[in-house]
N, C-alpha and C positions, 0 to 999 in steps of 0.2 A: 641491499643496503638500506637501512631505515633512513627516512628523511632527516631525522634529528642528527644522526651520525654524519650523513652527507653534508648537512649545513655546518657542522663543526669542522669537518675537513676543509670545506670550501672557505669558511671564515678564517681558519688558521692560515691557509694558503694566501688569502687576500691580504691579511694583515702583514704577513711576512713580505709579500711582494710590494706592498705599498711603501714600506720603509726602504726596501732594497732599491726600488726605482728612484726614490728621492736621493739615495746615496749615489746611485749611478751618475746622476747629473752633477752632484756635488763633487764626487771623486774625479770625474773627467775635468771639471773646471779647476779643481784644486791642483791636480797634477800638472795640467797645462799652464796654470798660473805660476806655479812654483818653478817648474823645470822648462816650460816652453817647448816640450819635446813629445811628439807622438810616440817615439820609441820608448820613452819611460812609461807612458800610459799603457802601451801594449805589453810591456814587460810586467807591469803590476797586474794586469788582467791575467797574464800567463801564470804568475806566481799564485794567484787566487785559485786557478784551475788545476795546477800541477799536483797539489796534494791529493786530489781526487784520483789521479792516476796511480800514485804510489800506494795510497791507503786502500785501494780497491781490493788488494789481495788479502788484507786482514779485516777491513771494514765490513765486508760481507759476512765474514765469520762471526763478528760481533753481533750482527743482525740475526744470524742463525742461532746464536747462543742466548741472547738476551731479548727481551720484549722490545719490538721496534718502536712502540709508542714512547717508552721511557728513554730510549736512545735519542729519539727526536727531541724530547723535552730538554734533556741535558745539552744537546747541541744548540738549541735555541738560547738557553741561558748563557752559554759560553760566548756565543756570537754577539749577544746583547752587550756584554762587558767589553769585548774587543772592539766593536764598531764605535762605541762611545770614546774609546781611547784614541782612535785614529786622528781626529782633528786637534787633539791636545798635544800630540807629539810630532805631527807632520812637519811643522816649520823648524823644528830643532834639528832633524836629520832625515834625509830622504830615505835612508835605509830602513827607518822605523816603519814606513808605510809598507815596504816589502815584507817585513816580519809579520806585521799585523794581518796583512792580506793573506799571507801563507797560512797563518793559524786559523783564520776564518775559513780558508779552503779545507783545512783538516776536518773541522766540525761539519762543514757542508758535505764532505765526503761521507759522513755518517747519516746526515739528515735526508739528503735527496733520495738515495736508494731506499732508505727506511720508509719514506712516504710512499714510494712505488710499491714496496713490499706490503705495507699495511693496507693500502687501497686494494691490492690484488687479493688479500685475505678477507677483507670486509665486504667487497662487492662480489656479486654473482658473476659466473663466467660470461653470461650474456649481457652483463651491464658494463663490462670493462671499457669498451670504446666510448660509451656515453659518459661514464664517470670521468675518464681521462680527459675527454673533451671539455666537460664542465670545469675540471681543474685548470685546464688551459685558459678557459674564459675567465675564471676567477682570478687567476694570476695576471692575465693581460689586462683585465678591466681595472684591477687595483693599480697596475703599473701605469695605466693611462692617467689615473688621478695623481699618482705619485710623481710622474714626470712633470705634469703641469704645476703641482705644488712645489716640487723641487726647483723648477725654473724660477718661480716667483720668489721662493725663499732665498736662493743663491743671489738673484739679482737685487733683492731688497736688503737683506741683512747678512749675506755671506753664507759660506757652506757649512759651518759648524752645526746650526740647528737641524739640518737635514740628517746628519749622522746621529744626533741624539734622538730624533724621531724614529730612526731605523732601530735603535737600541730598544726603545719602548715597544715597537711593533713586534720584535722578537719575543719579548716577555709576555705580551698579550697572546701571541700565537701559542706559547707554551701553556698558558692557562687554559686555552680552549682545548688543547690536546689532552689535558688531564681528564676530561670528561669522556674521552673516546674508549670504546672497548679495546682490549689489549691485543686482539688478533690471535693467531695460533701460536702455541708454544710446544716444544718437544715433549712427547709423552714419556713418562718414566724419568729416570735419572738423566739430566741434561748432559750432552756431550762436553768434553773439555774443550776450552777455547783453543788451546795449542793444537789439539788434534784436528779441529775444524780448519785452522789456518794451514796446517800441513796438507790437508786435502784440497786446498784451493787450486793447485796446478792440475789435479785430476778433474776438478769441476771444469776448468778451462779446456782440458782435453775433450771432455764430453761435449762442451759447447762447440768446439771446432769441428767435431764429427757430424754436427747437424747442419746441413747445407744452408737452410734458410737463416739460421742464427749466425753462421759464419759470414754469409754475404752481408747481412745487416751490420755486423761488427766492422767489417772492412769499409763499408760505406760511411760508417760513423767516424772513421779515422781519416781517410784521405780526402774524399769530396767535402766532408764537413770542415776540414782544416781550411780549405780555400774559401768556403762560405763565411767562416768566422773571421777571416782577415778583414772583413768590412767593419767589425766592431770598433777597433781603435781608430780606424780611418773615417768613420762616419762623423765622429766628433771633430776630427781635423777638417772634414769636408765643409762643415758649417763655419768653423772658426778661421781656418787658414785659406780655403779656396774662395768661399763667399764672403768672408769678413764679417760675420754676424756674431751676436753675443749669446749669453746663456738662455735668453728667452726663446730664440730660434732653435737652439739646441733642444730645448724642452719640446718645442713644436714638432721637431723631427722624431723625437722619441714617442710623442703622442701618436703621430702618424703610423709608426711601426706597431704600436700597441693596438691601434684601431684595426690594423691589418690582421694582427694575431687574434683579436676577438672575432672578427669576421671568419677567419679560418677555423677557429674553434667551434663557432656556431654551425658552419657548414659540415665540419667533421662529425659533430654530434648527431647529424641527421643521416649519417652513413653507417652501414653495417660492416664494411671492410671484409666482405666475404672472399674476395680474390686474394691473391698472394700479396701480403702486406709490403713486401719489398718493392712491388710494382708501384705503389703509391709513393714510397720513399724516393725511388729513382726519378719519377716524374717531377717530384718537388725539387730535387737538385737541379734538374734541367731548367725549370721555370725560374728558380732563384738565380742561377747563373745568367739567364737572359736579362733579368732586372739589373744585375751588377754591370753587365756590358752596356745597358742603356744609360746608367749613371755615368759611366766613363765618357760617353759622347754628349752628355747633356751640359749645356752652359746656363741652364735656368735652375734657380734654387727650388722653385715649387715643383718642377717636373722631377727633380732628383728626390725630393721628399715623397712625391707620389709613388715613384718606383720603389723607394724603401718601404712604403706602406704595402705595396703589392707583394714585395718580398716577405713581409710579415705574414700575409695570408698563406703563401705557399710554405712558409717555414713550419707551420703546424703539421703539414704532411710529412715532414722529416721525422717528427718525434712521436706523435700520438700512435701511428701504426707500429712503430718500433717498440714503444713502451708496452702496448697491448700484446705484441708478439711474445715478449719476454715474460710478461705476467702469466700468459697462458701456458708457456712452455715449462715454467719452473715447477719442480717437485717441492714439496714442503721441506724436505731435508736439505735441499740445496738452493732454495729460493733466494735467500739473502746474498749468497755468494755469486749466483748467476747474475742477478740484477746489478750487484755492485761491480762485477767485472765489466758488464756492458756499459755502465755509467763511467767506469774508470777509463775504458778505451775511448769512449765518446769524448770524455774530457781531455784525453791525450790529443785528439784531433783539434779540440777547441783551444787548448793551451798552445799548441804549435801554431795554430792560426793567429792567435793574439800576438804571440811573440814575433813570428815571421812577418805577419801583416804590419806590425809596427816598424820592423826593420825595412821592409820593402817600401812602405809608405814614406819613410824618412828619406830613402835614397833614390827610389824610382819616381816618386811623386804620387800623390793620392789618386789622381785620375788614372794614371797608368796601372796602379795597383788594382783598382776596380776592374779594369779591362783584363788584366792577366788572370786574376782570381775568377772572374766571371766566365772565362773560357776554360780554365783548367778544371773547375768543379764538375761540369757535365761530362767532360772527357774521361776523367777518372771514374766517375759514377758508371759510365757506359762500360769501361774496361772491367769493372767488377760485376755489374749486374747482368750484362748480355750473355756471357758464358754460362752463368747460373740459370738464366731463363731458357737458354737453348737446351741444356740438360733436363730441365724441368719439363719442357714441352716434349722432348723425346720420351720421357717416362710416361707422360700422358698418352701419347700416340701408341706406345707399345701396350699399355693397359687397355686402351680402347679396342685395338685390334684383337688382343687375346680374348677380351670379353665377347666381342661380336662373333669371333670364330667359335666360341664355346656355346653359342646359341642364346646369349643374354639379350634382353630388350635394350633399346637405345637408351632408355632412362638409366637402367642398371649399368650399361657401359659408360655412360657419361659420369655416373657417380664413381665408378672404378677409376676412370681417367683423372677425375678431380682428386681422389685420394692419392693416386700415384704421383700426380704433379706436385700437389701441395703437401698432402699428408698431415698438414698442421705442424707448426713448430713443436707443439706439445708431443705429437707422435714421434717426431724425429728425436726430440730430447729424451723421451721415454725409452726409445730403442737404444740410444747411446748409453743411457743410464743402466738399462738392463744388461747391455753388453759388458759394461764395467763391473756390474755385480757378478755376472757369470764368470768373468775373468778372475775376480777376487775369490769367488767360491771355488773355482777350479784350482787356484793357487793354494788355497787353504787345504783342499782335499789332497792335493799332491804332497803338501807338507805332512799331513796326517799319515799318508801312506809311507812316506820316508821314515817317519818316526816309528811306525809299526814295524817296518822292515828292520830298522836298527835294533829294536827290542827283540825281534825274532832271532836276528843274528847273534845278539848278545846272549839269549837263552841257549842257542845252539852251542856257542863257545863254552858257556858255563857247564852245560851237560857233558860236553866232550872232556872238559877238565875233570869233572867228577868221575867219569868212566875211567880215565887214565889213572886218577888217584886210587880208585878202588882196585884197579888191576895191579897197581904197585903194591898195595897192601896185601 
């Protein structure tokens, strides 16, 4: 990826994240101020995320059919208009916040996977971990500034200016995206959108047949759900438990952003040569420990520190997963595969927002952190450990077979590595090839049946002609 292209991508991400983080502070304070309820805040976060789940089945088809760059630009423009409307209608009816949040989620469902797809197309295979880490740093660095600015704005003049600033950042992001290369497009006549949508269940089937991708998908749903329960309750922790104002809420967000930046910098120095699910699993365990620590902390600054450490390990949940799916996707199904992963990940996040708001309201915020902090690593272990056991058995079998065949230890080690990991791309390609072979076999069978029917028809017609000739 050329440096000019990288800077445009990072700039677009930074501008968008700057406004979004300001809105996060403003939205939290606006909802808590209007409703006084953590439940409402969690429900609004869930409404924002839920469209990503629903639209993942056809949003990916849109990305495979149209240029990802222009899908992202259109999404930015639509979100700019919607976010500016929110403070204008919020005080009139609480349901209007839900409607606007849901519509923003719809366009985010196209933008977020579109960015992952475009980066995967513009960056070289060996650059993906570094570029994804830089994107994480760009996003989190901008959020760091945005949270501080949002806290100052909300405390000084109210929450409306933060929403308007977010709208402007979306438009600037769209302008930067205009100068990017378009990525790859389908050769020849583009496929019909309806046909691509109809193929989405088959794409999911191929994903499910790839063990590494299936394991990552499951961890993105269940363990992530418990981790994301902290989002609506972190604001409540500051306002309700410790009795502080929007400035301290911004400080908390800054601490988490600093943690995310540190995590992104650390990740950019790594190659992630081992199984990427291993990094994801370790991150869930560490994040759960931070949440348990918050549950037992009676000190504001210790709780903020633990949230910051949670931000560091949070990067390990996402960068390895994004890289895995970017490496795995074939051109013909890249948009749908990435969109499905994003959709199921958002399903876990949306459930965490909603259930976290409910449990935080009725169990108490501290008890929620304890419950979620224990549940996340337990469910992560139930998903990852059986997968790791089967992976290690494949490696041992490959090692033994290679050594028995007279291979060197180096060659045997390479064979074991290939058998254990195989690369998500190899597993995806195998599943894709199996799907193609199945489709080709089905087509060949249909051709044979058609030929057989024509042969039988010719025989019947010949018999009728013989009978007619005999009658004459």
